[in-house]
C-alpha positions as CSV (number, residue, x, y, z in Angstrom):
1,X,77.4,27.5,5.3
2,X,78.6,27.3,1.6
3,X,80.1,24.1,1.8
4,X,76.7,23.5,2.8
5,X,74.6,25.5,-0.2
6,X,77.3,23.8,-2.5
7,X,76.9,20.3,-1.8
8,X,73.5,21.0,-1.4
9,X,73.6,22.2,-4.7
10,X,76.0,19.2,-6.0
11,X,73.4,17.0,-5.1
12,X,70.8,18.5,-6.3
13,X,71.9,18.3,-9.9
14,X,73.0,14.9,-9.2
15,X,69.6,13.7,-8.7
16,X,67.9,15.7,-11.4
17,X,70.2,14.0,-13.8
18,X,69.5,10.5,-12.3
19,X,65.8,11.5,-12.8
20,X,66.0,12.3,-16.0
21,X,67.7,9.2,-16.8
22,X,66.1,6.4,-15.0
23,X,62.3,8.0,-14.6
24,X,61.5,7.5,-18.1
25,X,63.0,3.8,-18.0
26,X,60.7,3.0,-15.0
27,X,57.8,4.3,-16.2
28,X,58.2,2.3,-19.2
29,X,58.3,-0.6,-17.0
30,X,55.7,-0.3,-14.8
31,X,53.3,0.4,-18.3
32,X,54.7,-2.6,-19.4
33,X,52.4,-4.7,-17.0
34,X,49.5,-3.2,-19.5
35,X,47.9,-4.1,-22.9
36,X,47.1,-0.4,-23.5
37,X,48.3,0.3,-26.9
38,X,49.3,4.2,-25.7
39,X,52.2,4.6,-23.5
40,X,50.2,6.5,-20.5
41,X,46.7,4.8,-20.7
42,X,46.4,2.4,-18.1
43,X,43.8,-0.8,-18.7
44,X,44.3,-3.1,-15.9
45,X,47.5,-5.3,-14.8
46,X,48.6,-7.6,-17.3
47,X,51.2,-9.7,-18.7
48,X,49.5,-10.1,-22.1
49,X,52.8,-7.9,-23.7
50,X,55.1,-10.1,-22.2
51,X,52.9,-13.0,-23.4
52,X,53.0,-11.4,-27.2
53,X,56.6,-10.7,-26.5
54,X,57.8,-14.5,-26.0
55,X,55.0,-15.7,-28.5
56,X,56.5,-13.4,-31.3
57,X,59.0,-15.6,-33.5
58,X,60.3,-12.6,-35.3
59,X,60.8,-10.8,-32.1
60,X,62.7,-13.6,-30.8
61,X,64.6,-14.4,-33.7
62,X,65.8,-10.6,-33.7
63,X,66.9,-11.1,-29.9
64,X,68.9,-14.0,-30.7
65,X,70.5,-13.0,-33.8
66,X,71.6,-9.8,-31.4
67,X,72.7,-11.9,-28.6
68,X,74.8,-14.1,-30.7
69,X,76.2,-11.3,-32.3
70,X,77.0,-9.6,-29.5
71,X,78.7,-12.9,-27.9
72,X,81.0,-13.3,-30.4
73,X,81.9,-10.0,-31.2
74,X,82.2,-9.6,-27.9
75,X,84.6,-12.3,-27.1
76,X,86.2,-11.3,-30.2
77,X,87.3,-8.1,-29.2
78,X,88.4,-8.9,-25.8
79,X,91.0,-11.1,-27.2
80,X,92.2,-8.8,-29.5
81,X,91.9,-5.8,-27.2
82,X,93.4,-7.7,-24.5
83,X,96.5,-8.1,-26.9
84,X,96.4,-5.0,-28.1
85,X,96.7,-3.6,-25.1
86,X,99.6,-5.7,-23.5
87,X,101.5,-4.9,-26.9
88,X,100.6,-1.2,-26.4
89,X,102.0,-0.8,-22.7
90,X,105.2,-1.9,-23.2
91,X,105.7,0.1,-27.0
92,X,107.9,3.0,-26.5
93,X,106.2,6.9,-25.5
94,X,105.6,8.3,-28.9
95,X,104.5,4.6,-30.6
96,X,102.5,4.1,-27.6
97,X,100.7,7.5,-28.5
98,X,100.6,6.7,-32.3
99,X,98.9,3.5,-31.0
100,X,96.1,5.0,-28.8
101,X,95.8,7.4,-31.4
102,X,94.8,4.7,-34.2
103,X,93.1,2.6,-31.7
104,X,90.4,5.8,-30.5
105,X,89.3,6.7,-33.9
106,X,86.2,4.1,-34.3
107,X,85.6,5.7,-31.0
108,X,85.6,9.7,-31.9
109,X,84.3,9.2,-35.8
110,X,80.7,9.8,-36.1
111,X,78.9,6.5,-36.4
112,X,77.3,6.9,-39.7
113,X,80.7,7.6,-41.5
114,X,82.0,4.4,-39.8
115,X,79.3,2.7,-41.2
116,X,79.7,4.3,-44.8
117,X,83.3,2.9,-44.8
118,X,82.3,-0.3,-43.5
119,X,79.6,-0.6,-46.2
120,X,82.1,0.6,-48.7
121,X,84.9,-1.9,-47.7
122,X,83.0,-4.6,-47.6
123,X,81.5,-4.1,-51.2
124,X,85.1,-3.7,-52.5
125,X,86.5,-6.8,-51.3
126,X,83.6,-8.2,-52.0
127,X,82.7,-9.7,-48.8
128,X,78.7,-10.0,-48.6
129,X,76.4,-7.9,-46.1
130,X,75.2,-10.3,-42.9
131,X,76.9,-12.2,-40.8
132,X,80.8,-12.0,-41.2
133,X,80.1,-8.6,-42.0
134,X,78.4,-7.4,-38.7
135,X,80.7,-10.0,-36.6
136,X,84.0,-8.1,-38.1
137,X,82.7,-4.3,-38.3
138,X,80.7,-5.0,-34.5
139,X,84.9,-6.7,-33.4
140,X,86.5,-3.2,-34.8
141,X,84.5,-0.7,-32.9
142,X,84.1,-2.3,-29.6
143,X,88.1,-3.5,-29.5
144,X,89.2,0.5,-28.4
145,X,86.8,0.0,-25.5
146,X,88.3,-3.4,-24.3
147,X,92.2,-1.5,-24.8
148,X,90.3,1.5,-22.4
149,X,89.3,-1.4,-19.8
150,X,92.3,-3.6,-19.7
151,X,95.5,-1.0,-19.4
152,X,94.1,0.4,-16.5
153,X,94.8,-2.8,-14.7
154,X,98.3,-3.4,-16.8
155,X,99.3,0.1,-15.0
156,X,98.6,-1.4,-11.5
157,X,100.7,-4.4,-12.3
158,X,104.5,-4.6,-11.0
159,X,106.3,-4.2,-14.5
160,X,109.0,-6.6,-13.4
161,X,106.8,-9.6,-13.1
162,X,107.0,-10.4,-17.0
163,X,110.4,-10.6,-17.0
164,X,110.7,-12.4,-13.8
165,X,108.4,-15.2,-15.2
166,X,110.9,-15.3,-17.8
167,X,113.8,-15.5,-15.4
168,X,112.2,-18.4,-14.0
169,X,112.1,-20.5,-16.8
170,X,108.9,-19.9,-18.8
171,X,108.3,-19.1,-22.2
172,X,107.6,-15.6,-23.2
173,X,103.7,-16.9,-24.3
174,X,103.7,-19.0,-20.9
175,X,104.8,-15.8,-19.2
176,X,102.3,-14.0,-20.7
177,X,99.4,-16.3,-20.0
178,X,100.5,-17.6,-16.4
179,X,101.9,-14.0,-15.1
180,X,99.8,-11.2,-17.0
181,X,96.7,-12.6,-18.1
182,X,95.3,-13.7,-15.0
183,X,95.6,-10.4,-13.6
184,X,94.0,-8.7,-16.2
185,X,90.6,-10.7,-15.8
186,X,88.9,-7.7,-14.0
187,X,89.8,-5.4,-17.1
188,X,88.7,-8.3,-19.8
189,X,85.4,-9.2,-18.1
190,X,84.4,-5.1,-18.1
191,X,85.8,-4.8,-21.4
192,X,84.0,-7.7,-22.2
193,X,80.5,-6.6,-21.1
194,X,80.9,-2.6,-22.5
195,X,81.6,-4.4,-26.1
196,X,78.6,-7.1,-25.5
197,X,76.9,-4.0,-24.4
198,X,77.7,-1.6,-27.2
199,X,77.5,-4.6,-30.3
200,X,73.7,-4.8,-28.6
201,X,72.9,-1.1,-28.9
202,X,74.3,-0.3,-32.4
203,X,72.0,0.2,-35.1
204,X,74.2,3.0,-37.8
205,X,76.7,1.0,-38.2
206,X,74.8,-2.7,-38.8
207,X,71.8,-1.4,-40.7
208,X,74.5,-0.1,-43.8
209,X,75.9,-4.0,-43.4
210,X,72.9,-6.2,-42.0
211,X,71.8,-7.9,-45.2
212,X,69.0,-10.0,-44.1
213,X,70.1,-10.2,-40.6
214,X,67.5,-8.2,-38.4
215,X,68.9,-7.4,-34.7
216,X,66.7,-6.0,-32.2
217,X,67.6,-2.2,-32.9
218,X,67.2,-2.7,-36.4
219,X,63.6,-4.8,-36.2
220,X,62.7,-1.7,-33.4
221,X,63.2,1.0,-36.2
222,X,61.3,-1.3,-39.0
223,X,58.5,-1.7,-36.8
224,X,58.6,2.2,-35.8
225,X,58.9,3.3,-39.3
226,X,55.9,0.9,-40.7
227,X,53.6,0.5,-38.1
228,X,54.5,3.0,-35.2
229,X,54.9,2.3,-31.6
230,X,54.2,-1.3,-31.1
231,X,53.4,-2.3,-27.3
232,X,55.1,-5.3,-27.2
233,X,58.3,-3.4,-27.4
234,X,58.0,-1.8,-24.2
235,X,58.2,-5.3,-22.5
236,X,61.0,-6.3,-24.9
237,X,62.8,-2.9,-23.3
238,X,62.1,-3.6,-19.5
239,X,63.1,-7.4,-20.0
240,X,66.4,-6.0,-21.9
241,X,66.9,-3.3,-19.3
242,X,66.5,-5.8,-16.3
243,X,69.1,-7.9,-17.5
244,X,71.4,-5.9,-18.3
245,X,71.1,-4.4,-15.1
246,X,71.2,-8.0,-13.2
247,X,74.7,-8.5,-15.0
248,X,76.0,-5.3,-13.9
249,X,75.1,-6.1,-10.1
250,X,76.5,-9.3,-10.4
251,X,79.4,-8.2,-11.7
252,X,80.2,-5.5,-9.2
253,X,79.3,-7.9,-6.5
254,X,81.5,-10.6,-7.6
255,X,84.3,-7.7,-7.7
256,X,83.5,-6.7,-4.0
257,X,84.1,-10.3,-3.1
258,X,87.6,-10.4,-5.0
259,X,88.3,-7.6,-3.2
260,X,87.6,-8.4,-0.3
261,X,89.2,-11.6,-0.3
262,X,92.6,-10.0,-1.4
263,X,92.7,-7.8,1.4
264,X,92.2,-10.0,3.8
265,X,94.9,-12.3,2.1
266,X,97.4,-9.4,2.4
267,X,96.8,-8.6,6.2
């Protein structure tokens, strides 16, 4: 009886937390199909907000900027993060601990402090604010998440694989790219997706160094400050949520299929 009560309490807590997270999103999506300005008012089903969204050149420009920034910084973060994860993994214990500590600083530091530091640094080195500064900053703040995604995959590998590649005549670089890297691909994909999402979502760091580049978070903030809540933003938020959800589902399905193939080969 106690176990049943405990299980019921656990599931109740989980359901309440899920409701707090997803019910507002569902409400937002539902009211993106009405033209009423105030959220909660319904004046009939319509796609007018989506039509306004895709015909708004400023929103489309901000969305394109965000996607380009997230893709480029995510790809660079995946490259540097994977390289760093491999290097850290083969370090001695005290060096590994120190490297992890340094890598995690940007995750544990307050975003506003990180943003101010980037602003002062780029000002000191006389690098203009805008695309270069944004790409560098977003790459740096997302690299630790790639390291966290790749490191567990490294821990699952046979530690002798790299040396076996060397013994078979491969150079260190070739052994790394033909033996180690292919087995890290799932972790690299997860790291890229996480870096992409974090870059797409970032506002505080970007606001300090964006220059004339307007991303979606900066556009949303500007609109809210100047004009209040634009109903078109409901459609934009719905599109972004559905797109991210579709990518995550596709990745999970692909990962599940790969696991099934691997298990079938081992039998």
